[in-house]
C-alpha positions, 0 to 999 in steps of 0.5 A, a space after each residue: 317660447 312659442 305664442 298661442 291664443 284662442 280664437 273662434 272659428 268657423 266650421 267650412 263644413 257646417 258654419 257652427 264656431 269651433 275654438 281654436 288654439 292658434 298660433 302666433 309665434 312658434 320657435 322651433 328651437 324650443 318646441 321641436 314638436 311644433 316644427 316635426 309637426 308642421 312638417 308632417 302637415 298635422 299642425 293646427 288642425 282641428 274637428 268640428 265637434 257639430 258636424 265632424 269636419 277636419 279643418 286647418 286654420 290658415 297660417 298667420 304667424 312667425 317662424 323661428 328656428 335660431 338654429 338653422 338660421 331660419 326667420 319666417 313671416 308666414 301668410 295665409 295663402 289668400 294674401 300672396 296678391 298682396 306680397 309686396 305689402 306683406 313683404 314689407 311688413 315683415 321686413 320691419 318685423 324682422 328689423 325690430 327683431 332681430 335687426 338693426 332697430 333691436 338690441 345688440 344681443 338679438 342683432 347677433 342673433 339675426 346675422 345668423 338667420 335668414 329672413 323670409 315671407 311665405 304664403 300657405 302651409 305647403 311654402 312655409 313647410 318646404 322652407 323649413 324642409 329645404 333649410 334641414 336637407 341644407 339647400 339653398 331656397 334660391 337655387 331651388 326656385 331656379 331649379 323648379 323654374 328650370 323643371 317647368 321650361 323643359 315640360 311640354 304640357 306643365 299642369 300649371 294653372 291658378 292656384 297651383 305650386 310647385 314644391 319639394 316634398 322629399 329626397 330619395 338618394 340622388 332624386 327630388 321628389 316635386 309634388 305639384 299642389 293646390 295652394 289652398 288646400 295642400 291637396 297633390 296634384 301629381 308627383 314627380 322625381 327629376 335628378 338632383 344633378 339638375 339643382 346642383 348643376 345650377 348651384 355650380 354655374 349661376 352665371 346664366 340665371 344672374 338676373 333671375 336670380 336677383 329677381 327672385 332674392 330681392 326680398 324676403 319673398 322667395 319663390 318663384 310666385 314673385 315673377 307670376 303673381 299680380 300684386 292687388 295694388 296694380 291688378 287689372 
């Protein structure tokens, strides 16, 4: 089942305390409406009763979808620089729940799930969306890399992320977003053949594919974000 708890958070607009029903574990198999709310961007949003400003609580939860083979440890975007530490913690949590340290029944469920680590709502939404759309997340990250390499002036900057927003026929709808607040900065459409071509011939991408898939944090940010422990 999904697990929530009442917490008090500070309104970013006026600083007033706001009671929030914060999620700690979301079970998509039992609560498909919550999965839908993550996809449409309405999940974990509240309105301050004092100033009427709407805001969204940062994700800090476990997302489980046995039917689609997903187990995701989701954390706030601001914690991305801690990804090596968070990745180790997520791996330990998965191992206790569904991995080698779990019961036989739980290990059987875990055998069909890919554990992942995400930071921010945009990354979590993308992982959920691509599972439904039938994409491999490692190949998708390689396709993003190929796309950026082919651009003269990609809008790359601090806090900017490249996320698959939708699929329209043979086109991939790619959004450049602000990782902190999900604001869309630019929309692009690229042919799905870019993704399919990479998937059909992974040999030229083997080194990068290995780096991207070496842990639970399967994201190009794995290669771009300098961990806080070694930042200078």
